[in-house]
C-alpha positions in Angstrom: 24.4 -20.1 -1.7 23.9 -21.8 -5.2 22.8 -20.3 -8.2 19.4 -21.5 -8.2 19.0 -19.6 -4.7 20.1 -16.7 -5.8 18.0 -16.4 -8.3 14.9 -17.1 -6.3 15.8 -14.4 -3.7 16.3 -12.1 -7.2 12.6 -12.8 -8.2 11.2 -12.5 -4.6 12.4 -9.3 -4.1 12.0 -8.0 -7.6 8.2 -8.9 -6.7 8.4 -7.1 -3.5 9.7 -4.3 -5.5 7.0 -4.3 -7.4 4.9 -4.1 -5.3 6.5 -0.9 -3.0 6.5 0.6 -6.1 2.2 0.2 -6.4 2.1 1.1 -2.5 4.5 4.5 -3.5 2.2 5.3 -6.6 -1.3 5.8 -4.5 0.5 6.7 -1.3 -0.4 10.6 -0.5 1.9 13.1 1.5 1.5 16.6 2.2 3.4 19.1 2.2 2.9 23.0 3.5 4.3 26.4 4.3 2.6 29.6 5.3 1.3 27.9 8.6 -0.9 26.0 5.9 -1.8 28.5 3.7 -0.6 26.4 0.8 -0.6 23.1 1.0 1.0 20.6 -1.5 -0.4 16.7 -1.8 2.2 14.5 -3.8 2.2 10.6 -4.3 5.2 8.7 -2.9 6.9 8.6 -6.2 7.3 12.7 -5.8 4.7 13.2 -9.1 2.8 16.6 -7.7 -1.5 15.8 -7.2 -2.7 18.7 -5.9 -1.9 22.1 -4.7 -4.3 24.0 -2.3 -3.7 27.6 -2.3 -5.2 29.8 1.1 -6.9 33.1 -0.9 -5.3 35.5 1.5 -2.3 34.1 0.3 -3.1 35.8 -2.7 -1.6 39.2 -3.3 -1.0 40.7 -6.9 1.1 43.5 -5.3 3.3 40.4 -3.8 3.7 37.5 -6.3 7.3 36.1 -4.7 5.6 35.6 -1.4 3.6 33.3 -3.1 6.2 31.5 -5.5 8.5 31.5 -2.8 5.5 29.6 -0.4 5.1 27.4 -3.0 8.6 26.2 -3.1 8.5 25.2 0.4 5.3 23.7 0.5 6.7 21.8 -2.7 10.1 20.8 -0.9 8.3 20.0 2.8 6.1 17.2 0.2 8.8 15.8 -1.5 11.3 15.4 1.3 7.6 13.4 3.1 8.0 11.1 -0.3 11.6 10.5 0.2 11.3 9.7 3.6 8.3 7.2 2.7 10.0 5.4 0.1 13.1 5.3 1.8 10.8 4.0 5.2 9.1 1.3 2.7 12.4 0.4 1.1 14.0 0.1 4.5 13.6 -3.6 5.3 13.9 -4.7 1.4 17.5 -3.0 0.7 18.1 -4.7 4.3 17.5 -8.3 2.5 20.3 -7.3 -0.3 22.7 -7.7 2.3 23.1 -11.0 1.9 23.8 -11.2 -1.2 26.6 -12.1 -2.4 28.5 -9.2 -4.4 26.2 -6.6 -4.1 27.2 -5.1 -0.3 
């Protein structure tokens, strides 16, 4: 592969990466805990978008449970966002294997 071809491939991959990053910014995943008592929405960059808490789960006498449920819901959404990013970037990363010196 000559240097010009390599440069063209790199530019094409950069454009694809930018497109994927833009898609991830608007994609939304949901994580939940407590059978849906708490729902967390996050974009594909793992940025928190919203938290929805069912009123019946708010118990001033048991704040610790609410905190635990929030952690579970946020981690669930973060895992789903990571999986989404890996899924979207998978084909692009596979194409990088053909580039000499990278893999």
